[in-house]
C-alpha positions, 0 to 999 in steps of 0.5 A, spaced: 982 465 353 987 463 348 984 456 349 977 458 348 978 462 342 982 456 339 976 451 340 971 456 337 975 457 331 975 449 330 967 449 331 967 455 326 971 451 320 967 445 322 961 448 321 963 451 315 965 444 312 958 441 313 954 447 310 959 446 304 958 438 304 950 440 305 950 444 299 954 439 294 949 433 296 943 437 294 946 440 288 947 432 286 941 430 288 937 436 284 943 433 278 940 426 279 933 428 279 934 432 273 938 427 269 932 422 272 927 427 269 930 427 263 931 420 262 924 420 263 922 425 258 926 421 253 923 415 254 916 417 254 917 421 248 918 415 243 912 412 247 908 417 244 911 417 238 910 410 237 903 411 239 902 417 234 905 412 229 900 407 230 895 411 230 897 413 223 898 406 221 891 405 223 889 411 219 892 409 213 889 402 214 883 404 215 884 409 208 886 403 204 881 399 206 876 404 205 878 406 198 879 398 197 871 397 199 870 403 194 874 400 189 870 394 190 863 397 189 865 401 184 868 396 179 867 388 178 871 384 183 874 380 177 878 383 170 878 379 165 871 377 163 867 382 167 864 388 164 859 390 169 860 396 172 857 396 179 854 389 180 855 385 186 852 378 185 846 375 189 843 368 188 837 366 192 832 360 192 825 363 190 819 359 194 814 360 188 810 362 193 802 361 190 804 356 184 804 349 184 811 348 185 811 352 191 817 350 196 816 351 203 822 349 205 824 356 203 823 362 206 817 366 204 821 373 204 828 370 200 830 375 194 836 378 193 837 382 198 835 377 203 837 371 200 835 364 202 840 359 199 839 352 202 833 348 200 831 340 202 827 338 196 824 331 195 827 328 188 822 329 182 818 323 179 821 320 174 820 324 166 817 330 171 819 337 173 813 337 179 819 338 185 823 343 181 827 349 184 826 356 182 833 360 182 834 367 181 839 372 182 841 379 181 847 384 180 847 390 186 850 396 185 853 400 191 846 403 193 842 396 192 840 397 184 839 392 179 845 392 174 845 389 167 850 384 164 852 377 161 851 372 167 851 364 168 848 359 172 853 353 173 850 346 176 855 341 180 853 335 183 846 331 182 840 334 179 841 339 172 839 345 169 831 344 167 830 351 164 834 357 162 828 362 159 831 368 154 831 374 158 827 378 152 823 374 148 824 376 141 828 381 143 837 381 142 838 378 149 839 371 148 840 364 153 844 358 152 843 351 156 849 346 155 851 340 157 859 342 158 862 335 161 858 331 156 854 327 162 847 328 159 845 333 164 845 340 163 850 344 167 851 351 164 846 356 162 848 363 160 844 369 159 846 375 156 843 380 161 837 380 166 830 379 164 826 385 161 819 383 159 815 387 162 813 381 167 814 379 175 821 378 175 824 383 171 831 386 173 833 379 175 836 372 172 832 366 172 834 359 171 830 352 174 833 345 177 831 339 177 832 332 179 829 325 178 834 320 179 839 320 184 839 323 191 844 328 194 847 335 193 846 340 188 850 346 188 849 352 183 854 357 182 851 364 179 856 368 176 858 374 172 860 370 165 862 375 160 866 370 156 860 365 156 865 359 159 862 358 166 864 360 173 870 357 174 875 363 172 870 368 176 870 372 183 863 376 182 859 370 183 854 367 188 851 360 190 845 356 192 845 349 195 839 344 194 839 337 198 835 332 194 832 327 198 828 321 196 
């Protein structure tokens, strides 16, 4: 009987020891899971913060870009010689529909809002302007309204500026056509403002381009030009290209 009691006591102690080990194991597993969760939470936290920061950065960038766009629309792109408060430069080739100089290579709807900036034109016979090209331009504010201000057409390459009309006839505005490099071809047309004559083409700027000699490329830049010295120092500008053929 004593032997059975001894065996029973030993078994009881062994069962108690195993229960204690199991409890400690569960506690350790629970603690480990808690640490893993904390670690995962720690990783997720910075990731969320980085994403939030990225969103903030995108928001700041968008805000800055919008402000920049608003500022560009609200004032000229160049500071030193532009006094045009709202005016994006747009230059185009006028088809001259219905005129003797009508140019079928130019889009019929070419204008300041939908400009055709390239033309392929045959050289005019010597001493004539029969194939001259009509270049018009305007300053447009953010709402598409025409804006006045001093501006210049400047020609590069072959050809020359053949007409630089006064914007308002006998009025206070004026135009100056000049040869800036002394090669005998007029290459700069300055106009103190847009046309105001009561005729078609008012609120736009106008010039005529011609070539009677050498085939090649003529590029004409039009720009805001309060200092009357051409487009080299200007940023608010647009241009057209004419490919003169034999």
